[in-house]
Phi, psi and omega in degrees: 000324182291333177291322179293319179296320176300312185301309178299323177291318175299315185297318178296314178293326175291320174306308179300318182295323176295325185281330186265325189268112172291140182102349173246125189224153170211138173231117180150189185264189184289322180290316168308323183292331174295322172301321179290320183292328180288320180297315181299315182290330175292317176293316176301326184284319190247322182275321182307316179295331182282320178292322171302318170303316179289340174256019187304325177294326180290321175300319173297322179289326178263016184046041172095350182296334178298344176297329176296321177294319176296319177294325175296321181292320178294325175295316180301313183297319179301314177298325182284321179288322176297319178302314174305321182273003175073031189268350177064031180251134189220129171242125197272356181172191186287311178300312178297328175292322173295311179298317184299313176309314181300314187294315178298317178301307184299310184291322181291320177297317180291320179290323178291325178286322181294316179292328178291324177287334180283334184279000000 
């Protein structure tokens, strides 16, 4: 059940980013969009910790602000893998990825906190 909730939170956060950020686009239905959220979740679960470990000096130097760049990279990587899988999710550059990562982080944090109080 927790996996499904996390998938839906990721999907909602990505959907908000698609709606708000120019340069992030998605064409398709809800089922393929859940595939995009699944790709995003898998990358965040397995690749993000490795990237954070490799960039630890930068994270310490920037007092954690470099995490936003890492999150943008995860969003861009999600778009790249989604394109390979035919899911039609696209991020057009660094700035849309960075702003999209900020939106995804805020929405995901808000929804996770809201759902934690409901449980």
